N, C-alpha and C positions, 0 to 999 in steps of 0.2 A: 504494500500500500504506500502510495507516494506521500511525501510530507505535506503536499498541498491538500490532499484529501483528509489526512489526519487533522490538519489545522481547521478545515471546514467542519469536521465532525465535532471538534472541541467547541467551535463557535456556536454551532446549532445546539449542542448540549447545554452550554452556558445560557443561551437565550431561553431554552426550555426551563431551566432551573429558576431563572429570573422571573419568567412568566408565572410559574407556580408560586414563587415567593410573593409576587405582587398581588396574586389572587387568593392567597391563603386566608382562610376565615379565622378571625380572632374571636375567642370565647372568653367571656368575663368569668372570674371566679365567684363573683357576688352580684346580687341585685340590691337596689335600695327600694324601699316601699314607704307608704305614708305612715307617719308615726301614730302609734296607739299604745295604750297601757298594756302591761304584761297580761292581765286577766282577759283583756279583749282579744289580744293576739292568740292566747291559748284557746279561748273559746272558738275563735274562727278556724283555727287549725283543726280542732276536734270535729267541728261541723262538717268538714270536707273529708273526714276519714283518717286524719293523722292521730297518732297517739303521742302525747307529750311525755317523754320519759323523765326529764329532769330540768330543773331551772338552776343555773349556776352563775355566781358572780366572780369572774376572774379577779385575782388579787384582792378578793374580798371587798371590791368596790361596789357598794350597794346600788349605785346608779347604772351599773352595767348588769344586764340580765341576758343570759344565753339560754334559750329554750332549745333543747335537743329533742327531735321528734322522728318518728318513723311511721310506716304503714305496711300493710301486707305485701304490697308490690315491692317495696324496697327490700324487705326481708327475703322474699322469694328470689328476687334478682341477684342478691349478693351472697346467697348461701353456697355458692360454688367455690372451689379451690380456696385461695386466701384472699377472697374479695370482701370479707365481712365488714371492712371499714366503710364500705359503700352503703351500709344498711341504715345510716342515719343522715339527716339533714339538720341544719341549725339556723336559728334566727337570733340576731343581737338587737336588743333594745337598749339604746343609750338615752337614759332619762335626763341627762344633763344637756346634751345637744339636741334632743328630741328627734333622733334619727333611728331608722330601722335598716338593718342590713341582713340579707338572707343568702344562704349558699345557693349557687346555681347548679341544679342537678346535672346539666349537660357537662359541666366542667368536672365535678367531683365523681360522677359515675364513670366518666371517661378516664379520669386519672386512676381510680381504684379498680375498675373492671378491666381496663386495658383492652385486650383483643376480644373480650367477652362483652364489651360495651355495645348496647343496642340503643340507638337514638330515640326510638319510639318509647322506650321505658322512661327516659329522661323527659320526653315530651309530656307524658301522662302526669308525671310528678309536678312538672312546671305548670301545667293546666290547673292542677289542684291548688298549687301555691297562689296562682293568680286569682282563683275563686276566693281564696281565704284572705289574701292581703291586698288585692286590687292591682293596679298597674305596677309592673316591675321594671325598673330602669337599670340596665347594666352599668357596672362601675368600670373604672379604667384599669382595674387589676385584672389583666388578661394575658393569655398566651395564645399563640397560633394553634389551631385545632390539631395539626399534625405533630405538635410538640408534646401535648398533654400526656398521652399514654406512655411515652418513653422519656418523660421529663427527668432531667437532673440539672442541677444549678450550674455546674462547671466540671471540668475534667477532674477525675478522681472523687467526685461527690457521689453519694448513693442514689440509686433508683428506688422505685416503689418496692421492687422485689428484695432489696437489701435490708430486710427487716432485722430488728434487734431481738434475739431470743433472750427473754428475761429470766425464764425459769422453766424447768420441765419436771414431770412427775405426775402422779395421780392426785386427784382432788384439788387442782389448782384454784378452781373457783371458790372453794371453801376456805382456801388459805389467804385470800385477799382480805385485808383488814376491813371490818365493817364501817369504820369511820372514814375510810378512804373511798368506799364504793358509792357511786352516785346512781348508777343504773346498770342493768344487764339485759341483753337481748339474746335469746336462744335461737340460733340460726339453723342448727341441726342437732342430732343426738350428740355429736362430738365437737360442736363449734358454738362458742358464745362470745359476744362482744361486750366488753365491760367499760364503763366510763369511770374514771378515777380522779381524785383530787391530787394535785401536786402541792409542793410547798410554796409559800409566798415568794421566796427568793427565785425559784425556778420559773415563776410566771412573770417576773419583772420585765422580761423582754418586750412585753406589749407597751410598756411606757417608753421604751427606746425606739421601737420601729412602728408603733402605731396602735392605739386602742381601737381604731376603726375595724381591725380584723381580729378582735379579741374573741370572736365566735369560734376560733379554732380550738379554744378550750371549752370544756375539759378534755384532757388527753384520753385516748382509748387504748385498750389492750385486747387483742384477739387471742382467745384460748382455743386451740385446735389440736386434736389428737395428743392431749397431755403435754402440750407445749404452749407457753405464753409468749406472744409476739407483740412488739410495738413498731410503728413506723419509725424509721431512722429519723431523729429530730432534724438533722441537716437537710433531709428530703422534705419532711413535713412543713418545716418553717418556711423553706424556700418556695414550695409550691403554693403555700397559703398566702405568701406575700410576693406575688410575681413581679412587682415593681421594685423589689429590694435590690439596692445597689451593693456592690462588693464592700464599699466603705461601711454601709449600715450593717452588713452581715458581720464584718469584723468587730463591730461594737458589741455584738452578742456572741462572740466566739466561744465563751465559756458555757453558754446556755445548753447546747446539745448534750454535753457530758453530764451537766447537772440534772437534766431531765431524765436521762437514763438511770442515773444513780437513784433518783427519787422513785422511779417506776419499779426498780428492783426492790426497794424498801416497802412497797405496797403489800408484799406478801409476808405472811407471818414467818 
């Protein structure tokens, strides 16, 4: 093959990649919705079939209320492989700023289901959220659609699959300290997702990189086949704050290890 032909192939390939890049669809991690009180939001979610599992105040800030919720479809969809982290959605009520932020099912199901992601599942959840909360406005916290399922922040950083194994053995669910457990969802006979409290120090990162995304708390643990897993904090924090700069990430460089230490101490 001549050099001229090789050069032409490279040019065509570059143009093709550029075209794909220019037309790549951007998916926001969150929506904003009209402000309402916690009791109103909870009632509206329940009316469209969601079950509110827990209400949590990150860093014990009472003006921040995170409602964690699920429904039968989310549980059924996420019960395969190690996809259990996709079984919940979250809404943040900031009573100080009078703002509401809710997770975008398209983003989070895509991230946690990866190749098993089915857009119609996310569509159905989003329709229910719209019925409950009214018009949903995408935030600027976004990634290109083709990045989400294979996301990692930078070279040598973890992917979704690079979970941290916290503990193994029989009866792990019973070994979680009661005062640390916020909720649990049974996904199958051998799989349960558990929401747990972290220490105040390990949640301080929200003050550094933004309370707007405090709905990523509480942290969750997936217990499957007698092993307890957590999403690698370096992955989870980065995908939860897609606008995070390297400089901002460096400001919370001690946080990932602190989170892992606290998650391991959740067990008796």
